[in-house]
C-alpha positions as CSV (number, residue, x, y, z in Angstrom):
1,M,8.7,-8.6,-24.4
2,R,4.9,-7.1,-24.9
3,S,2.8,-6.4,-22.0
4,T,-0.7,-7.8,-21.8
5,V,-4.1,-6.7,-21.3
6,A,-7.3,-8.5,-21.3
7,L,-10.0,-6.5,-22.2
8,V,-13.7,-8.4,-22.6
9,R,-16.9,-7.4,-23.5
10,G,-20.4,-9.1,-22.2
11,P,-23.3,-8.7,-19.9
12,D,-22.2,-11.3,-17.2
13,L,-20.5,-9.8,-14.5
14,D,-19.0,-13.2,-13.2
15,K,-18.4,-14.4,-16.8
16,L,-16.4,-10.9,-17.5
17,V,-14.3,-11.8,-14.3
18,E,-13.5,-15.5,-15.3
19,Q,-12.8,-14.8,-18.6
20,S,-10.6,-11.8,-18.1
21,L,-8.3,-13.5,-15.4
22,T,-8.4,-16.8,-17.2
23,L,-7.0,-15.0,-20.6
24,L,-4.0,-13.6,-18.1
25,D,-3.4,-17.2,-16.7
26,L,-3.6,-16.0,-13.2
27,K,-3.8,-19.4,-11.7
28,S,0.3,-19.5,-13.2
29,R,0.8,-17.1,-10.9
30,L,-1.1,-17.6,-7.8
31,K,0.0,-20.2,-5.2
32,P,-2.7,-21.3,-2.5
33,S,-0.2,-20.3,0.2
34,M,0.0,-16.5,-0.9
35,K,-1.3,-13.7,1.3
36,V,-3.4,-12.2,-1.1
37,L,-4.6,-8.7,-0.8
38,I,-7.9,-7.0,-2.9
39,K,-7.6,-3.0,-2.7
40,P,-11.3,-2.1,-3.8
41,N,-12.1,1.9,-4.1
42,L,-14.9,2.7,-1.6
43,V,-14.2,6.6,-1.5
44,R,-18.0,8.1,-1.4
45,V,-21.4,6.7,0.1
46,P,-23.4,5.8,-2.9
47,P,-27.0,7.5,-2.7
48,D,-29.1,4.3,-1.9
49,V,-26.9,4.0,1.7
50,P,-28.9,5.5,4.2
51,V,-26.0,7.1,6.4
52,K,-26.0,10.7,7.5
53,I,-23.8,13.3,5.6
54,T,-21.6,15.6,7.9
55,P,-20.5,18.5,5.3
56,T,-16.5,18.7,5.2
57,L,-14.2,21.5,6.2
58,K,-12.1,23.3,3.6
59,E,-8.7,22.5,5.3
60,P,-9.8,19.8,7.9
61,A,-7.9,19.5,10.9
62,P,-6.0,16.0,10.5
63,F,-7.3,14.8,13.4
64,G,-10.9,16.1,13.5
65,L,-14.3,15.8,11.9
66,H,-12.8,13.1,9.4
67,A,-10.8,10.8,12.1
68,N,-14.5,10.2,13.7
69,R,-15.5,6.5,13.5
70,G,-18.7,6.5,11.9
71,I,-18.6,9.5,9.9
72,A,-19.7,10.3,6.3
73,W,-19.2,13.4,4.4
74,M,-19.1,12.8,0.7
75,R,-21.8,11.0,-1.7
76,T,-21.0,9.4,-5.1
77,V,-20.8,11.6,-8.0
78,A,-22.8,9.2,-10.1
79,P,-25.6,6.5,-9.1
80,E,-23.3,3.7,-10.5
81,G,-20.2,2.8,-11.2
82,D,-18.1,5.6,-9.1
83,I,-17.1,2.5,-6.1
84,T,-16.4,-0.7,-6.6
85,R,-19.5,-3.1,-6.9
86,R,-20.0,-5.7,-4.3
87,E,-21.0,-7.8,-6.7
88,T,-17.7,-7.7,-9.0
89,L,-15.3,-8.2,-5.6
90,E,-17.5,-11.7,-4.7
91,A,-17.3,-12.7,-8.6
92,L,-13.2,-11.7,-8.0
93,L,-13.3,-13.6,-4.1
94,A,-15.0,-16.7,-5.8
95,Y,-12.5,-16.9,-8.4
96,L,-9.8,-16.7,-6.4
97,K,-11.1,-19.4,-3.9
98,G,-11.5,-21.6,-6.9
99,L,-7.8,-21.6,-7.8
100,G,-7.3,-22.3,-3.9
101,V,-6.2,-19.0,-2.2
102,G,-7.0,-19.3,1.3
103,N,-5.3,-16.2,2.8
104,L,-7.3,-13.2,1.6
105,T,-7.5,-9.6,2.7
106,I,-9.6,-7.0,1.4
107,A,-8.1,-3.2,2.2
108,E,-9.2,0.0,2.0
109,A,-8.6,3.7,3.2
110,S,-11.5,5.6,2.3
111,G,-11.3,9.4,1.8
112,G,-15.2,10.2,1.9
113,W,-16.6,8.2,4.9
114,D,-15.3,6.0,7.7
115,T,-13.7,2.9,6.2
116,E,-15.3,0.7,8.7
117,L,-19.0,2.4,8.0
118,A,-18.0,1.7,4.5
119,Y,-17.7,-1.8,5.2
120,K,-20.7,-2.1,7.6
121,S,-23.5,-0.4,4.9
122,L,-22.1,-2.3,1.7
123,G,-22.3,-5.6,3.0
124,F,-18.5,-6.1,3.1
125,Y,-18.4,-7.8,6.7
126,D,-21.1,-10.4,5.2
127,L,-18.9,-11.1,2.3
128,A,-15.7,-11.4,3.9
129,E,-17.1,-14.0,6.4
130,K,-18.6,-15.6,3.3
131,Y,-15.6,-16.3,1.9
132,G,-13.0,-16.0,4.5
133,A,-11.3,-13.1,4.2
134,K,-9.8,-10.4,6.6
135,L,-11.2,-6.7,6.5
136,V,-8.5,-3.8,6.8
137,D,-9.1,-0.2,7.4
138,L,-5.8,1.1,5.6
139,N,-6.4,4.9,7.3
140,W,-5.8,3.1,10.9
141,A,-3.6,0.3,10.4
142,E,-0.2,0.0,11.5
143,A,2.5,1.5,8.9
144,T,6.3,1.6,8.0
145,K,8.0,4.7,6.2
146,I,9.5,3.5,3.5
147,P,11.7,5.7,1.1
148,V,10.2,6.6,-2.3
149,P,12.4,5.8,-5.0
150,N,13.4,9.1,-7.4
151,G,10.2,10.8,-5.4
152,R,9.0,13.9,-7.0
153,A,6.3,14.8,-4.8
154,L,7.3,12.3,-1.9
155,K,10.7,11.4,-0.6
156,E,9.4,8.7,1.7
157,F,6.2,7.4,2.3
158,W,4.0,5.9,5.5
159,A,3.1,2.3,3.7
160,P,0.3,0.2,5.2
161,N,2.3,-3.2,6.9
162,V,-0.5,-5.1,5.7
163,V,0.3,-4.3,2.2
164,L,4.0,-4.6,2.6
165,E,3.8,-7.7,3.6
166,S,1.1,-9.3,1.2
167,D,2.6,-11.5,-1.5
168,F,0.5,-10.6,-4.2
169,R,-2.1,-7.3,-4.3
170,I,-4.8,-7.3,-6.5
171,N,-6.0,-3.3,-7.6
172,L,-10.0,-3.4,-8.3
173,T,-11.4,0.0,-9.4
174,T,-14.1,1.1,-12.1
175,L,-14.1,3.1,-15.2
176,K,-14.4,6.9,-14.8
177,V,-13.1,10.1,-15.4
178,H,-11.8,12.2,-12.6
179,G,-11.6,16.3,-11.7
180,I,-8.1,16.5,-10.6
181,S,-6.7,13.7,-12.5
182,A,-8.8,13.4,-15.7
183,V,-9.1,9.4,-15.3
184,T,-9.3,7.5,-12.1
185,L,-8.3,3.9,-12.7
186,C,-5.9,1.7,-11.0
187,L,-2.7,4.0,-10.6
188,K,-4.9,6.9,-9.0
189,N,-7.1,3.8,-7.1
190,W,-3.8,2.7,-5.5
191,G,-1.9,5.8,-5.3
192,V,-4.6,7.8,-3.5
193,G,-6.3,4.9,-1.9
194,I,-3.7,3.3,0.1
195,P,-2.0,6.1,2.1
196,P,-3.0,5.7,5.7
197,G,-5.7,8.8,6.6
198,Q,-4.1,8.9,10.2
199,Y,-0.3,10.3,8.3
200,Y,-2.2,12.3,5.4
201,G,-6.1,13.1,6.2
202,F,-8.8,11.2,6.5
203,N,-10.2,12.9,2.8
204,K,-6.6,13.3,1.2
205,S,-6.5,16.9,0.9
206,A,-5.4,18.4,3.9
207,N,-1.7,18.4,2.9
208,R,-0.8,21.8,4.1
209,I,-1.9,21.1,7.8
210,L,-0.3,18.0,7.7
211,G,3.0,19.4,6.1
212,R,2.9,21.7,8.9
213,L,2.9,19.0,11.0
214,G,5.7,17.0,9.5
215,F,3.6,14.5,7.9
216,G,4.4,15.7,4.3
217,A,2.5,17.0,1.4
218,F,-0.1,14.8,-0.5
219,P,-1.7,17.2,-3.2
220,I,-4.8,15.7,-4.3
221,H,-7.6,18.4,-5.0
222,H,-7.6,21.5,-6.9
223,H,-6.9,24.1,-4.4
224,F,-3.7,22.3,-3.4
225,D,-2.1,21.9,-6.6
226,D,0.2,25.1,-8.0
227,E,0.4,23.6,-11.4
228,E,-1.7,22.1,-13.9
229,I,-1.1,20.2,-17.1
230,Y,-4.2,19.9,-19.7
231,G,-6.3,20.6,-16.3
232,Q,-4.6,17.9,-14.4
233,G,-3.2,18.7,-11.0
234,V,0.8,18.2,-11.3
235,G,1.2,17.5,-7.4
236,T,-1.5,15.4,-7.7
237,A,0.2,13.1,-10.7
238,K,3.2,13.2,-9.0
239,A,2.0,11.6,-5.6
240,I,0.0,8.9,-7.6
241,A,3.1,7.9,-9.4
242,D,5.2,7.9,-6.3
243,V,3.2,5.9,-4.0
244,C,2.6,3.1,-7.1
245,S,6.5,2.7,-7.5
246,A,7.3,2.7,-3.8
247,V,4.4,-0.1,-3.0
248,P,3.5,-1.6,-6.4
249,Y,0.6,-4.0,-7.0
250,E,1.1,-6.6,-9.2
251,L,-2.4,-7.2,-10.7
252,G,-4.9,-4.2,-11.6
253,I,-8.5,-5.1,-12.6
254,I,-10.9,-2.4,-14.1
255,D,-14.6,-2.9,-14.0
256,G,-16.1,-1.5,-16.8
257,L,-19.6,-2.8,-16.5
258,T,-20.5,1.1,-16.9
259,T,-18.3,3.9,-17.8
260,V,-18.6,7.3,-15.6
261,H,-18.1,10.7,-17.7
262,R,-19.3,14.0,-18.0
263,A,-22.9,14.4,-19.6
264,E,-21.3,17.2,-21.9
265,L,-18.0,18.5,-22.8
266,A,-19.0,22.2,-21.2
267,P,-17.9,24.1,-18.0
268,K,-19.7,22.5,-14.8
269,S,-21.4,19.4,-16.6
270,G,-22.8,16.7,-14.6
271,M,-21.8,13.3,-14.6
272,K,-23.2,10.4,-16.9
273,V,-23.5,6.7,-16.2
274,E,-22.9,4.4,-19.9
275,R,-23.5,0.8,-19.5
276,S,-20.4,-0.2,-21.4
277,N,-20.0,-4.3,-20.2
278,L,-16.6,-4.4,-20.2
279,M,-13.8,-5.7,-18.0
280,L,-10.1,-5.2,-17.9
281,A,-6.9,-6.7,-16.2
282,S,-3.3,-6.7,-16.6
283,Y,-0.2,-7.1,-14.5
284,D,1.4,-3.8,-16.3
285,M,0.2,-0.9,-14.1
286,V,0.6,1.6,-16.7
287,A,-0.9,-0.5,-19.4
288,A,-4.0,-1.4,-17.8
289,D,-4.7,2.3,-17.3
290,S,-3.7,3.4,-21.0
291,V,-5.9,0.8,-22.6
292,G,-8.9,1.9,-20.3
293,T,-7.8,5.5,-21.1
294,R,-7.9,4.7,-24.8
295,V,-11.5,3.0,-24.6
296,M,-12.6,6.2,-23.0
297,G,-11.7,7.9,-25.9
298,L,-8.9,9.9,-24.0
299,D,-5.0,10.0,-25.0
300,P,-3.2,8.2,-22.5
301,R,-0.1,10.4,-23.4
302,R,-1.7,13.6,-22.2
303,I,-2.9,11.8,-18.6
304,F,-0.2,12.7,-16.8
305,H,0.3,10.5,-14.1
306,I,0.0,8.0,-16.6
307,Y,3.1,9.5,-18.4
308,L,4.8,9.8,-15.1
309,A,4.5,6.2,-14.0
310,E,5.6,4.9,-17.4
311,E,8.8,7.6,-16.7
312,K,9.4,5.8,-13.3
313,G,9.5,2.1,-15.1
314,L,6.3,1.1,-13.9
315,G,5.1,-0.5,-17.5
316,T,3.8,1.1,-20.9
317,L,1.5,3.3,-22.1
318,D,2.7,2.5,-25.7
319,L,-0.2,0.6,-27.5
320,D,2.5,-0.4,-29.9
321,K,4.0,-2.5,-27.1
322,I,0.7,-3.6,-25.7
323,E,-0.8,-7.1,-26.7
324,V,-4.5,-6.8,-26.2
325,L,-6.3,-10.3,-25.5
326,G,-10.2,-10.4,-25.8
327,A,-12.0,-7.6,-27.5
328,R,-10.2,-5.1,-29.7
329,I,-10.1,-1.2,-28.6
330,E,-11.4,0.0,-31.7
331,D,-14.6,-2.3,-31.3
332,V,-15.5,-1.2,-27.7
333,E,-14.2,2.5,-27.7
334,M,-16.4,5.1,-26.4
335,R,-16.7,9.3,-26.7
336,C,-16.1,10.4,-22.8
337,N,-16.4,13.6,-22.2
338,P,-13.7,14.9,-19.2
339,E,-14.0,18.1,-17.5
340,Y,-14.1,21.1,-20.0
341,S,-10.5,21.8,-19.0
342,Q,-9.0,18.5,-19.6
343,R,-10.5,18.7,-23.4
344,G,-7.2,18.7,-24.6
345,T,-6.6,15.1,-23.3
346,M,-9.4,13.8,-25.8
347,L,-8.9,12.2,-29.4
348,P,-9.7,13.2,-32.7
349,P,-13.1,12.2,-33.1
């Protein structure tokens, strides 16, 4: 049976959400009684949010600076499209309410600022109240240690109970490249974004300290990865695939209203925000990221965490086995630049 990915294009955000989820016939999969969890990406502070930035440490103490409530330590890498748009989340909440879903939870474990500060600064408390949703900070949520099937980096994993107890999990992210994993789409948003900071560090890169304390390694940044493939951290890729296999999500949505990538294929190039007016969605975790990667002009077979996710049986990256509904990939494909060290992931022009 072929996997399905909805790929729609247009300037109206509400219509993009509605069209993509209608193409997937989400209504047939959801029951009003289900506990539905939405995991956005609120990793960093947007430039227009007036919060004080406290400089980070190279190897922060696990319960030091980054564990403090109300602290922010990292700005977004682009003025738009680096984190989940409030408008996209609201369009999704409205659509789910229209399907009769009443038990909604928004949950995030931010890595660049305190999650509750992110909720407050971005207006998520007002949004949650409007749609009757609960807000959960996964960094501090109660968690249960679960085994990781055929774990490559993790043999067991502290999973937040609210995620485990949800009936239907939605992964809502954006379309962009990333320095350690070439792309950061659904798999990375989940694999890095649900691990609780109280166990894995609040910027998800303090694995050496945390490992010494017995919490287990969780390599996310370059200086913690001992090996690279096409400029991507091998340890990071393994950890992403492990988390996604231990706690999968049911629906991945990629907001491609904009696409964030390198301005030039050159060392130390800055970031560029390109208006793309796209929305992608799929029940297949790997297929969603594969099509998203292909839309950016990159080869999903050379994105190591996507490759490992397919190897672990989480879905398919083979475009011949994926039915794309809506727009055609070749009609919306872009030429996006990854980091210079990751230029081997680019498809031929």
